[in-house]
N, CA and C atoms as an extended XYZ file, in Angstrom:
156
Properties=species:S:1:pos:R:3:atomname:S:1:resname:S:1:resid:I:1 pbc="F F F"
N        87.680      114.761       48.110 N   MET     1
C        86.656      114.138       48.952 CA  MET     1
C        85.812      115.226       49.604 C   MET     1
N        84.550      114.913       49.813 N   SER     2
C        83.678      115.892       50.443 CA  SER     2
C        83.806      115.804       51.965 C   SER     2
N        83.393      116.864       52.619 N   LEU     3
C        83.541      116.969       54.066 CA  LEU     3
C        82.816      115.862       54.831 C   LEU     3
N        81.580      115.498       54.504 N   PRO     4
C        80.916      114.420       55.271 CA  PRO     4
C        81.669      113.093       55.208 C   PRO     4
N        82.251      112.768       54.074 N   ILE     5
C        83.004      111.516       53.969 CA  ILE     5
C        84.236      111.557       54.860 C   ILE     5
N        84.937      112.689       54.869 N   VAL     6
C        86.125      112.836       55.716 CA  VAL     6
C        85.737      112.723       57.181 C   VAL     6
N        84.640      113.357       57.573 N   LEU     7
C        84.200      113.285       58.968 CA  LEU     7
C        83.812      111.868       59.359 C   LEU     7
N        83.144      111.147       58.486 N   ILE     8
C        82.769      109.758       58.775 CA  ILE     8
C        84.015      108.897       58.956 C   ILE     8
N        85.017      109.099       58.123 N   ILE     9
C        86.266      108.331       58.236 CA  ILE     9
C        86.965      108.643       59.557 C   ILE     9
N        87.041      109.923       59.922 N   ILE    10
C        87.709      110.317       61.167 CA  ILE    10
C        86.975      109.738       62.375 C   ILE    10
N        85.651      109.844       62.401 N   VAL    11
C        84.878      109.313       63.524 CA  VAL    11
C        85.026      107.803       63.610 C   VAL    11
N        85.065      107.119       62.484 N   THR    12
C        85.240      105.668       62.482 CA  THR    12
C        86.595      105.282       63.061 C   THR    12
N        87.644      105.972       62.649 N   ILE    13
C        88.989      105.675       63.167 CA  ILE    13
C        89.050      105.944       64.669 C   ILE    13
N        88.461      107.057       65.111 N   MET    14
C        88.455      107.364       66.545 CA  MET    14
C        87.683      106.297       67.320 C   MET    14
N        86.589      105.821       66.769 N   GLY    15
C        85.812      104.773       67.425 CA  GLY    15
C        86.595      103.481       67.551 C   GLY    15
N        87.333      103.127       66.510 N   ILE    16
C        88.151      101.906       66.557 CA  ILE    16
C        89.224      102.033       67.632 C   ILE    16
N        89.886      103.185       67.695 N   PHE    17
C        90.908      103.386       68.724 CA  PHE    17
C        90.296      103.368       70.126 C   PHE    17
N        89.138      103.994       70.297 N   ALA    18
C        88.486      103.998       71.612 CA  ALA    18
C        88.126      102.580       72.037 C   ALA    18
N        87.599      101.784       71.111 N   PHE    19
C        87.258      100.400       71.432 CA  PHE    19
C        88.507       99.597       71.779 C   PHE    19
N        89.603       99.813       71.046 N   ALA    20
C        90.846       99.090       71.316 CA  ALA    20
C        91.405       99.443       72.688 C   ALA    20
N        91.381      100.726       73.044 N   ILE    21
C        91.877      101.143       74.358 CA  ILE    21
C        91.000      100.559       75.458 C   ILE    21
N        89.685      100.602       75.279 N   PHE    22
C        88.765      100.035       76.270 CA  PHE    22
C        88.999       98.538       76.427 C   PHE    22
N        89.175       97.820       75.310 N   PHE    23
C        89.383       96.379       75.367 CA  PHE    23
C        90.696       96.044       76.073 C   PHE    23
N        91.771       96.783       75.778 N   LEU    24
C        93.052       96.531       76.434 CA  LEU    24
C        92.991       96.850       77.922 C   LEU    24
N        92.261       97.893       78.291 N   ALA    25
C        92.122       98.231       79.709 CA  ALA    25
C        91.368       97.133       80.447 C   ALA    25
N        90.328       96.587       79.843 N   LYS    26
C        89.591       95.484       80.467 CA  LYS    26
C        90.466       94.242       80.576 C   LYS    26
N        91.248       93.973       79.536 N   LYS    27
C        92.095       92.776       79.512 CA  LYS    27
C        93.167       92.839       80.592 C   LYS    27
N        93.711       94.040       80.844 N   ASN    28
C        94.803       94.193       81.805 CA  ASN    28
C        94.313       94.574       83.199 C   ASN    28
N        93.014       94.493       83.440 N   ASN    29
C        92.419       94.780       84.750 CA  ASN    29
C        92.803       96.161       85.270 C   ASN    29
N        92.729       97.149       84.393 N   VAL    30
C        93.014       98.526       84.797 CA  VAL    30
C        91.796       99.067       85.541 C   VAL    30
N        92.037       99.663       86.708 N   SER    31
C        90.941      100.212       87.494 CA  SER    31
C        91.096      101.723       87.574 C   SER    31
N        89.986      102.426       87.422 N   LEU    32
C        90.020      103.875       87.562 CA  LEU    32
C        89.930      104.307       89.022 C   LEU    32
N        89.571      103.370       89.899 N   LYS    33
C        89.474      103.688       91.322 CA  LYS    33
C        90.861      103.617       91.947 C   LYS    33
N        91.161      104.581       92.794 N   GLN    34
C        92.457      104.593       93.452 CA  GLN    34
C        92.442      103.585       94.590 C   GLN    34
N        93.473      102.760       94.662 N   THR    35
C        93.539      101.768       95.729 CA  THR    35
C        94.104      102.404       96.989 C   THR    35
N        93.621      101.945       98.128 N   VAL    36
C        94.072      102.466       99.410 CA  VAL    36
C        94.713      101.314      100.174 C   VAL    36
N        95.941      101.503      100.633 N   ASP    37
C        96.636      100.457      101.382 CA  ASP    37
C        96.026      100.319      102.771 C   ASP    37
N        95.919       99.091      103.241 N   ALA    38
C        95.374       98.849      104.578 CA  ALA    38
C        96.316       99.397      105.648 C   ALA    38
N        97.623       99.221      105.432 N   ASN    39
C        98.628       99.726      106.377 CA  ASN    39
C        99.473      100.782      105.668 C   ASN    39
N        99.138      102.061      105.829 N   PRO    40
C        99.886      103.097      105.120 CA  PRO    40
C       101.337      103.185      105.592 C   PRO    40
N       102.212      103.562      104.689 N   VAL    41
C       103.622      103.730      105.023 CA  VAL    41
C       103.767      104.977      105.881 C   VAL    41
N       104.592      104.878      106.941 N   ARG    42
C       104.768      106.004      107.858 CA  ARG    42
C       105.488      107.149      107.152 C   ARG    42
N       104.989      108.338      107.333 N   ALA    43
C       105.620      109.518      106.743 CA  ALA    43
C       106.681      110.040      107.700 C   ALA    43
N       107.850      110.320      107.172 N   TYR    44
C       108.954      110.817      107.995 CA  TYR    44
C       109.119      112.317      107.808 C   TYR    44
N       109.512      112.952      108.912 N   LYS    45
C       109.733      114.390      108.868 CA  LYS    45
C       111.192      114.683      109.197 C   LYS    45
N       111.690      115.786      108.728 N   ASN    46
C       113.022      116.295      109.047 CA  ASN    46
C       114.122      115.312      108.707 C   ASN    46
N       113.947      114.503      107.665 N   GLY    47
C       115.005      113.626      107.201 CA  GLY    47
C       115.279      112.429      108.102 C   GLY    47
N       114.421      112.142      109.050 N   GLU    48
C       114.670      110.988      109.938 CA  GLU    48
C       114.475      109.685      109.173 C   GLU    48
N       115.133      108.655      109.618 N   GLN    49
C       115.089      107.361      108.951 CA  GLN    49
C       114.464      106.323      109.878 C   GLN    49
N       113.913      105.272      109.246 N   GLU    50
C       113.306      104.197      110.017 CA  GLU    50
C       114.408      103.372      110.671 C   GLU    50
N       114.221      103.012      111.952 N   LYS    51
C       115.196      102.206      112.677 CA  LYS    51
C       114.802      100.741      112.556 C   LYS    51
N       115.711       99.929      112.006 N   ASN    52
C       115.418       98.496      111.850 CA  ASN    52
C       116.078       97.716      112.959 C   ASN    52
């Protein structure tokens, strides 16, 4: 096979995979933005534990 044919096949396969990943990400509501909790969990220092 000649080089242009091989390159076209590789680019086509990569495009199909990219479209599949994009479609699955949209379907599963994947967000690239990091979510921020309204009430952050308290950070403990020196091994102390939360008192319930």
